[in-house]
C-alpha positions in Angstrom: -158.8 51.6 -94.1 -160.1 49.8 -97.1 -159.1 50.8 -100.5 -160.6 52.6 -103.4 -160.7 52.2 -106.9 -159.6 54.7 -109.5 -159.7 54.3 -113.3 -156.8 55.8 -114.9 -157.5 54.6 -118.6 -160.0 52.5 -120.4 -160.7 49.4 -118.3 -157.5 50.1 -116.4 -157.9 50.5 -112.7 -155.6 51.2 -109.7 -156.8 50.2 -106.1 -155.1 52.6 -103.6 -154.6 51.7 -100.1 -153.8 53.8 -97.0 -151.7 51.1 -95.5 -148.2 51.7 -96.9 -149.9 54.0 -99.5 -149.8 51.1 -101.7 -151.2 50.9 -105.5 -152.3 47.7 -107.0 -153.7 47.3 -110.4 -156.5 45.7 -112.5 -156.8 45.4 -116.1 -160.1 44.6 -117.6 -160.5 42.8 -120.9 -163.4 40.7 -122.7 -163.4 37.3 -120.8 -160.3 38.0 -118.7 -158.6 40.2 -116.4 -155.0 41.0 -114.9 -154.2 41.6 -111.3 -151.0 43.6 -110.8 -149.8 42.8 -107.3 -151.7 41.1 -104.3 -150.8 43.1 -101.2 -148.9 41.9 -98.1 -150.7 38.9 -96.5 -153.6 36.5 -97.2 -156.0 38.4 -95.6 -155.2 41.6 -97.6 -155.0 39.5 -100.8 -158.5 38.0 -100.0 -159.9 41.6 -99.5 -158.4 42.6 -102.9 -159.8 39.4 -104.6 -163.2 40.1 -103.3 -163.0 43.6 -104.7 -162.1 42.5 -108.0 -165.0 40.2 -108.1 -167.2 42.9 -107.3 -166.2 44.3 -110.6 -165.6 41.2 -112.9 -166.3 37.4 -112.8 -163.8 36.8 -115.7 -160.8 34.5 -114.8 -157.8 36.4 -113.7 -154.2 36.3 -114.3 -151.8 37.8 -111.7 -148.5 39.2 -112.3 -146.2 40.5 -109.4 -143.8 43.5 -110.0 -141.3 42.5 -107.4 -140.6 40.1 -104.4 -141.1 42.5 -101.6 -143.9 41.2 -99.4 -146.3 44.3 -99.7 -146.4 43.3 -103.4 -146.3 39.6 -103.2 -147.5 37.9 -100.0 -151.3 38.2 -100.9 -151.3 35.8 -103.7 -152.8 32.6 -102.2 -156.4 33.7 -102.3 -156.2 34.3 -106.2 -155.3 30.7 -106.9 -155.6 28.5 -109.1 -154.4 30.8 -111.7 -151.1 31.7 -113.6 -148.7 34.0 -111.6 -146.1 35.8 -113.6 -143.0 37.5 -112.1 -139.4 38.1 -113.0 -137.3 34.9 -112.6 -135.6 36.5 -109.6 -138.7 37.2 -107.9 -139.3 33.5 -107.6 -135.7 33.0 -106.7 -135.9 35.5 -103.9 -139.1 34.3 -102.5 -137.8 30.7 -102.3 -134.7 31.8 -100.7 -135.6 34.5 -98.4 -139.4 34.6 -98.2 -139.7 33.0 -94.6 -137.1 35.2 -93.1 -138.7 38.2 -94.7 -142.0 36.9 -93.3 -140.7 36.7 -89.8 -138.9 39.9 -89.8 -142.1 41.9 -90.9 -144.3 40.1 -88.5 -141.9 41.3 -85.7 -141.6 44.8 -87.0 -145.5 45.0 -87.0 -145.7 43.6 -83.5 -143.0 45.9 -82.4 -145.0 48.7 -83.8 -148.1 47.8 -81.8 -150.0 46.2 -84.9 -150.4 42.5 -83.6 -153.2 42.0 -86.0 -151.0 42.7 -89.1 -148.2 40.8 -87.7 -150.5 37.8 -87.2 -151.8 37.9 -90.6 -148.2 38.0 -92.0 -147.2 35.2 -89.9 -149.9 32.9 -91.0 -149.5 33.6 -94.8 -148.4 31.0 -96.9 -146.1 32.5 -99.6 -146.8 31.5 -103.1 -144.0 31.1 -105.8 -145.0 32.5 -109.2 -145.1 29.6 -111.9 -144.7 31.7 -115.0 -141.5 33.5 -115.2 -140.0 36.5 -117.3 -136.3 36.7 -118.1 -136.3 39.8 -120.1 -139.5 40.2 -121.7 -142.7 38.3 -122.3 -146.2 39.2 -123.8 -149.7 38.1 -122.6 -153.0 38.4 -124.0 -155.7 39.2 -121.3 -159.2 39.2 -122.5 -158.1 40.3 -126.0 -155.8 42.9 -124.6 -152.0 42.9 -125.0 -150.0 43.3 -122.1 -146.1 43.4 -122.2 -144.0 42.6 -119.1 -140.3 43.8 -119.1 -137.2 43.6 -117.0 -134.9 46.3 -117.6 -132.6 45.6 -115.0 -132.0 45.8 -111.2 -133.1 49.1 -109.4 -135.4 49.1 -106.3 -134.7 45.4 -106.1 -133.1 42.5 -108.3 -136.2 41.6 -109.8 -138.5 44.7 -110.8 -140.9 43.7 -113.6 -142.4 46.7 -115.7 -145.9 45.8 -116.9 -147.2 47.9 -119.8 -150.7 48.0 -121.4 -150.0 49.5 -124.7 -153.7 50.1 -125.9 -154.3 52.1 -122.7 -150.9 54.0 -122.4 -150.4 52.9 -118.7 -147.3 51.5 -117.2 -147.1 49.7 -113.9 -143.8 50.6 -112.6 -143.8 48.8 -109.1 -141.3 50.5 -106.9 -139.2 51.6 -109.5 -141.0 54.8 -109.1 -142.3 56.1 -105.8 -144.9 59.1 -105.4 -145.3 60.6 -101.8 -141.9 59.4 -100.3 -138.2 58.9 -101.2 -137.5 55.9 -103.0 -136.6 52.7 -100.9 -133.1 51.6 -101.2 -133.0 48.9 -98.5 -132.7 46.2 -101.2 -131.5 48.4 -104.0 -128.9 48.8 -106.7 -128.3 52.5 -106.6 -125.8 52.6 -109.5 -128.1 50.5 -111.9 -131.4 52.3 -111.0 -131.3 55.3 -113.3 -130.8 53.2 -116.3 -133.5 50.6 -115.5 -136.0 53.6 -115.0 -134.7 54.9 -118.4 -136.2 51.7 -120.0 -139.2 52.3 -118.3 -139.5 55.8 -119.7 -139.0 54.4 -123.2 -142.4 52.7 -122.7 -144.1 55.6 -121.1 -144.9 58.0 -123.8 -147.5 60.6 -122.6 -149.3 58.1 -120.8 -149.9 57.2 -117.0 -147.1 55.7 -114.9 -148.5 53.9 -111.8 -145.9 53.7 -108.8 -146.0 51.0 -106.4 -146.8 53.4 -103.9 -148.6 56.9 -104.3 -151.2 58.2 -106.9 -150.6 57.9 -110.5 -148.0 60.2 -112.3 -147.1 61.4 -115.7 -144.0 61.1 -117.6 -142.7 64.3 -116.3 -142.7 63.1 -112.7 -140.8 59.9 -113.6 -138.3 62.1 -115.5 -137.7 64.2 -112.5 -137.3 61.2 -110.1 -134.8 59.5 -112.5 -132.7 62.6 -112.2 -132.8 62.5 -108.5 -131.8 58.8 -108.5 -129.1 59.6 -111.0 -127.8 62.3 -108.7 -127.8 59.9 -105.7 -125.7 57.4 -108.0 -123.4 59.8 -109.0 -122.8 60.8 -105.3 -122.3 57.3 -104.5 -119.8 56.7 -107.2 -117.8 59.8 -105.9 -117.9 58.3 -102.4 -116.9 54.7 -103.5 -114.1 56.4 -105.5 -112.9 58.4 -102.4 -113.4 61.7 -104.1 -116.0 62.7 -101.7 -116.7 62.4 -98.1 -119.9 60.6 -96.7 -120.9 63.9 -95.0 -120.8 65.8 -98.3 -122.7 63.1 -100.1 -125.5 63.3 -97.4 -125.4 67.2 -97.6 -125.7 67.3 -101.3 -128.4 64.5 -101.8 -131.8 65.4 -103.0 -133.1 63.0 -100.5 -133.3 62.7 -96.6 -130.0 61.6 -94.8 -131.4 58.2 -93.7 -132.4 57.4 -97.5 -129.0 58.5 -98.9 -127.1 56.5 -96.2 -128.9 53.5 -97.1 -128.3 54.1 -100.8 -124.4 54.8 -100.0 -124.2 51.4 -98.1 -125.9 49.5 -100.9 -123.5 50.9 -103.2 -120.6 49.8 -101.0 -119.5 53.3 -99.8 
């Protein structure tokens, strides 16, 4: 299923996809635009690039919220342009991108989706060339954009993209709508504080999760409380004050999600 554009604020659009319930972004300015995430392979990236070109012919800049394949593997069709990311994103793609590509190709093939498997296998991974350590500012078509790294959470390199004049925050997978947060590469004990930094930007505006429909501040506050509860359970199990079974029972998330969080926390 192809995507659909949703305008969430003045000249800030989100493109929603049924595949992985993914959300990517587009910030339009006067004479330039910013693409937030590029989807999961070169074919998907080319589709997104074509859809952006139906809206604007202005030069684009790309920012990647984190290194996971579904947000970063579609970058090649956007070149040549600046590609921004947190410095850990480039390091992760350089060190582990090929293995990740092979693993996801095998997974899609096993699920009976050889078309996507083939697309991923053929994809050339692009390494970001503009790196953010903690914070960087851009001007895109006359509009200010702030990129901030608040610490580890969903991944080691989650970059938050803030469009102040529109009151919009692109959260990447630090926020998840429609499914429990994904802990496969996460840092469960650090995630709540990282979301706290994001909330400092959110105000009363709109937050764009990496997956699912846009949300408001109240949704993010509630999700932060849930991931803080999971962090607390992880700490109790690691300290030997609680059994894994009790943690699974008390968690706000399904057993599989919580078990993954416990493993990532060292329980």
